[in-house]
ZAMARGU-4260 file (C-alpha; in steps of 0.2 Angstrom, whole numbers, plus 5000, padded with zeros to 4 digits):
<rodrens>
0) 5000/5000/5000 | 5014/5012/5005 | 5024/5009/4989 | 5008/5011/4978 | 5005/5028/4986
5) 5023/5033/4984 | 5022/5028/4966 | 5006/5038/4963 | 5012/5054/4971 | 5030/5053/4965
10) 5036/5069/4957 | 5048/5067/4942 | 5061/5080/4942 | 5064/5090/4926 | 5080/5088/4915
15) 5084/5106/4921 | 5082/5101/4940 | 5092/5085/4938 | 5106/5095/4929 | 5106/5109/4942
20) 5107/5097/4956 | 5122/5089/4948 | 5131/5105/4946 | 5127/5111/4964 | 5135/5094/4970
25) 5151/5098/4959 | 5151/5117/4966 | 5151/5111/4984 | 5164/5097/4980 | 5180/5101/4990
30) 5191/5089/4981 | 5186/5096/4964 | 5189/5114/4970 | 5207/5110/4978 | 5212/5101/4961
35) 5208/5116/4951 | 5216/5128/4963 | 5232/5117/4963 | 5231/5116/4944 | 5229/5135/4943
40) 5245/5138/4952 | 5254/5125/4942 | 5249/5132/4925 | 5254/5150/4930 | 5271/5143/4936
45) 5273/5134/4919 | 5269/5150/4909 | 5282/5160/4920 | 5295/5146/4918 | 5293/5146/4899
50) 5293/5165/4898 | 5301/5172/4914 | 5302/5190/4910 | 5283/5193/4905 | 5272/5203/4916
55) 5255/5196/4922 | 5240/5204/4929 | 5236/5195/4945 | 5228/5178/4938 | 5210/5175/4943
60) 5199/5160/4946 | 5180/5160/4945 | 5167/5149/4951 | 5150/5151/4943 | 5136/5159/4953
65) 5119/5149/4957 | 5111/5161/4945 | 5123/5158/4931 | 5122/5139/4933 | 5104/5139/4931
70) 5103/5151/4916 | 5117/5141/4907 | 5107/5125/4910 | 5091/5133/4904 | 5100/5140/4888
75) 5106/5122/4884 | 5089/5114/4886 | 5081/5127/4875 | 5095/5124/4862 | 5093/5105/4864
80) 5074/5106/4861 | 5075/5118/4847 | 5087/5106/4838 | 5076/5091/4841 | 5061/5100/4835
85) 5070/5106/4819 | 5077/5089/4815 | 5064/5076/4820 | 5050/5084/4830 | 5046/5084/4848
90) 5030/5079/4858 | 5017/5092/4863 | 5023/5092/4881 | 5041/5096/4875 | 5034/5109/4864
95) 5025/5118/4878 | 5040/5116/4889 | 5051/5124/4876 | 5039/5139/4873 | 5038/5142/4891
100) 5057/5142/4894 | 5058/5154/4879 | 5045/5166/4886 | 5052/5165/4904 | 5069/5170/4897
105) 5064/5187/4892 | 5058/5203/4900 | 5040/5202/4907 | 5033/5217/4896 | 5038/5207/4880
110) 5032/5190/4885 | 5014/5192/4879 | 5019/5197/4861 | 5032/5183/4860 | 5019/5170/4867
115) 5006/5176/4854 | 5019/5175/4840 | 5024/5157/4845 | 5005/5152/4846 | 4998/5161/4831
120) 4995/5156/4813 | 5009/5161/4803 | 5005/5172/4788 | 5019/5185/4787 | 5034/5189/4797
125) 5029/5206/4804 | 5028/5201/4822 | 5044/5191/4821 | 5053/5206/4814 | 5047/5217/4828
130) 5054/5205/4841 | 5070/5203/4832 | 5073/5222/4834 | 5071/5221/4853 | 5088/5224/4861
135) 5083/5217/4878 | 5080/5200/4870 | 5096/5189/4872 | 5103/5183/4855 | 5101/5165/4860
140) 5083/5167/4863 | 5081/5176/4846 | 5089/5161/4838 | 5077/5150/4847 | 5062/5160/4841
145) 5068/5160/4824 | 5071/5141/4824 | 5054/5138/4831 | 5045/5149/4818 | 5056/5141/4804
150) 5052/5124/4810 | 5033/5128/4811 | 5033/5135/4793 | 5041/5118/4787 | 5030/5107/4798
155) 5013/5115/4796 | 5014/5117/4777 | 5011/5136/4778 | 5004/5142/4761 | 5018/5154/4757
160) 5031/5143/4765 | 5045/5145/4752 | 5043/5164/4752 | 5044/5165/4771 | 5059/5154/4772
165) 5068/5165/4760 | 5064/5180/4770 | 5070/5173/4786 | 5087/5167/4778 | 5090/5184/4770
170) 5086/5194/4786 | 5093/5183/4799 | 5103/5168/4792 | 5119/5165/4782 | 5113/5176/4768
175) 5112/5191/4780 | 5129/5187/4787 | 5137/5186/4770 | 5129/5203/4765 | 5135/5212/4780
180) 5151/5203/4782 | 5147/5200/4800 | 5145/5182/4807 | 5135/5188/4821 | 5121/5192/4809
185) 5118/5174/4806 | 5106/5171/4820 | 5100/5155/4813 | 5116/5145/4814 | 5107/5132/4803
190) 5124/5124/4797 | 5124/5117/4815 | 5108/5109/4812 | 5113/5101/4796 | 5129/5095/4804
195) 5119/5086/4818 | 5108/5078/4805 | 5124/5070/4798 | 5132/5065/4814 | 5115/5059/4822
200) 5104/5065/4837 | 5110/5053/4850 | 5117/5066/4861 | 5102/5077/4860 | 5092/5062/4867
205) 5103/5062/4883 | 5098/5077/4892 | 5108/5074/4907 | 5124/5073/4897 | 5119/5088/4886
210) 5115/5099/4900 | 5131/5096/4910 | 5142/5111/4904 | 5161/5111/4907 | 5165/5128/4914
215) 5158/5128/4931 | 5176/5133/4937 | 5187/5145/4926 | 5205/5152/4926 | 5210/5168/4918
220) 5228/5173/4914 | 5231/5190/4907 | 5247/5195/4899 | 5251/5213/4902 | 5269/5215/4894
225) 5280/5204/4883 | 5298/5212/4884 | 5311/5211/4871 | 5321/5198/4881 | 5307/5185/4879
230) 5313/5170/4869 | 5299/5165/4858 | 5296/5147/4851 | 5286/5152/4836 | 5291/5163/4821
235) 5275/5174/4823 | 5280/5181/4840 | 5299/5183/4835 | 5293/5194/4820 | 5281/5204/4831
240) 5295/5208/4844 | 5307/5213/4830 | 5293/5224/4822 | 5290/5232/4839 | 5308/5237/4841
245) 5307/5247/4825 | 5290/5254/4827 | 5287/5272/4830 | 5283/5277/4848 | 5264/5279/4845
250) 5263/5261/4838 | 5272/5253/4853 | 5256/5249/4863 | 5248/5241/4847 | 5263/5230/4845
255) 5264/5225/4863 | 5246/5220/4862 | 5249/5209/4847 | 5264/5202/4856 | 5254/5197/4871
260) 5240/5189/4860 | 5254/5179/4850 | 5262/5173/4866 | 5245/5167/4874 | 5241/5158/4858
265) 5259/5150/4858 | 5257/5145/4876 | 5240/5138/4873 | 5245/5127/4859 | 5261/5121/4868
270) 5250/5117/4884 | 5237/5107/4873 | 5251/5097/4864 | 5264/5094/4877 | 5259/5077/4883
275) 5273/5078/4897 | 5265/5094/4904 | 5247/5086/4903 | 5252/5071/4912 | 5262/5081/4925
280) 5246/5091/4928 | 5235/5075/4927 | 5223/5084/4914 | 5218/5082/4896 | 5209/5093/4884
285) 5191/5090/4881 | 5185/5085/4864 | 5182/5101/4854 | 5188/5110/4870 | 5199/5123/4861
290) 5192/5140/4854 | 5202/5155/4848 | 5189/5168/4850 | 5190/5184/4840 | 5175/5195/4839
295) 5169/5211/4830 | 5170/5221/4846 | 5188/5218/4848 | 5188/5203/4860 | 5202/5191/4857
300) 5206/5176/4869 | 5211/5158/4870 | 5198/5147/4878 | 5203/5129/4883 | 5192/5116/4892
305) 5201/5102/4902 | 5196/5088/4913 | 5206/5077/4925 | 5212/5060/4920 | 5206/5052/4936
310) 5190/5062/4937 | 5183/5066/4920 | 5168/5075/4928 | 5180/5088/4936 | 5182/5101/4922
315) 5188/5118/4921 | 5191/5132/4907 | 5207/5141/4905 | 5206/5158/4897 | 5222/5168/4890
320) 5221/5185/4884 | 5231/5202/4883 | 5229/5216/4895 | 5222/5227/4881 | 5209/5214/4877
325) 5204/5212/4895 | 5201/5231/4897 | 5189/5230/4882 | 5180/5217/4892 | 5178/5227/4907
330) 5164/5239/4911 | 5162/5253/4898 | 5173/5244/4886 | 5168/5239/4869 | 5167/5221/4873
335) 5160/5223/4891 | 5149/5210/4899 | 5134/5221/4900 | 5135/5225/4881 | 5131/5207/4877
340) 5113/5204/4874 | 5104/5197/4890 | 5120/5199/4900 | 5116/5213/4912 | 5125/5213/4929
345) 5110/5218/4940 | 5115/5224/4958 | 5103/5218/4970 | 5091/5230/4979 | 5098/5236/4996
350) 5080/5240/5003 | 5080/5225/5014 | 5095/5217/5021 | 5090/5199/5021 | 5083/5199/5004
355) 5099/5208/4998 | 5110/5195/5005 | 5100/5181/4998 | 5100/5189/4981 | 5119/5192/4982
360) 5123/5174/4986 | 5112/5169/4971 | 5120/5181/4959 | 5138/5182/4965 | 5152/5171/4958
365) 5166/5166/4969 | 5183/5173/4964 | 5201/5167/4969 | 5217/5177/4965 | 5235/5172/4964
370) 5247/5183/4974 | 5265/5183/4970 | 5278/5185/4984 | 5296/5182/4980 | 5292/5174/4964
375) 5281/5161/4972 | 5262/5161/4969 | 5249/5157/4982 | 5230/5157/4981 | 5219/5169/4989
380) 5201/5165/4991 | 5191/5182/4989 | 5179/5187/5003 | 5161/5192/4998 | 5166/5210/4998
385) 5181/5207/4987 | 5170/5197/4975 | 5157/5210/4974 | 5171/5223/4969 | 5177/5211/4956
390) 5160/5207/4949 | 5152/5224/4949 | 5167/5236/4947 | 5161/5249/4934 | 5143/5244/4936
395) 5140/5253/4952 | 5147/5269/4959 | 5158/5265/4974 | 5153/5281/4983 | 5134/5278/4980
400) 5122/5276/4995 | 5117/5259/4988 | 5135/5252/4987 | 5140/5259/5005 | 5124/5251/5012
405) 5129/5234/5003 | 5146/5234/5011 | 5139/5238/5028 | 5127/5223/5026 | 5141/5211/5021
410) 5153/5217/5035 | 5138/5215/5048 | 5135/5197/5041 | 5154/5192/5042 | 5154/5199/5060
415) 5139/5189/5065 | 5147/5173/5058 | 5164/5175/5068
</rodrens>
């Protein structure tokens, strides 16, 4: 009888909740944290050993916030369902779930119009065009909406199907990107769909695997200066150093940036390909784990994802970039975080102390920093106040009443916990 009742009232957790609980377990796994911290120091020491004279900004480590973890999983689930819908179709329940995830991911004042678009009979693209112009809708949600509409046009045999498909491609697909010569204008990314069709959809049918992202913990190394005394291993960096020596004074900064970028790329390749180093660090590069990112806004960086040989579930991402490119990524820079669609850094309201602290814990990443004393690096785990400064610097005025009150709340809480 008891078993029957349990079975009848058993609540099945969603894919998102299962993935979220898995990531939370990893987030609170002390062994995983210690491994990444030790690897962090070892990689920086390797870099300094290979290029002893370079100058680094204090290297930083970051652990995703609860908010970031959940949003990343939701984004992946939307992507997974969109791809399945486009390739082979999904159930009515999955479709309703997909629509709700998309609607919940945008500002409340736009939700009604998006819901109406997704549910309404498709005759033209006027409503779609209006939504695509909304700056507050994240790009990945625009891509999802486009995929849903395009899939509906195909599957529901809309009367003017060919005409509408052509319009979508010309405005938001590969055709639009070629016309503007900007890859970001291809919001459809349909080449990815075609690639999955060739490779098979097995992974899409394994939500637990698909939703487990690989950058819960991250390491960022910023090269500030590459002096002439550095001994490069590759021709590119050697030539850049020579060009810098002969460059006019006003171009020295530009050439130093190019030298820093070249050095980070050189080290990234060596780290990935040097089997002795990888064994020494007990890590390996994840499949498709390397990306050289170069964007229209000036952002350039090396991104590499690793896992541990004895614990493949323990993963981390290493980012390498120049000081100039890091400045572009900070507040008010051309590649600043808040200039990316749907990536605003919202400072919690300080009206209520308890609510503020709860919201802060949910939104705030945990940072670590390497300190260099007598040419030896040691790891410093940032306090809440230090992490707030790291995350929100440039997004809130430090002399504002709001920030002063926030610091007071944080210090009071730390005092209570002593």
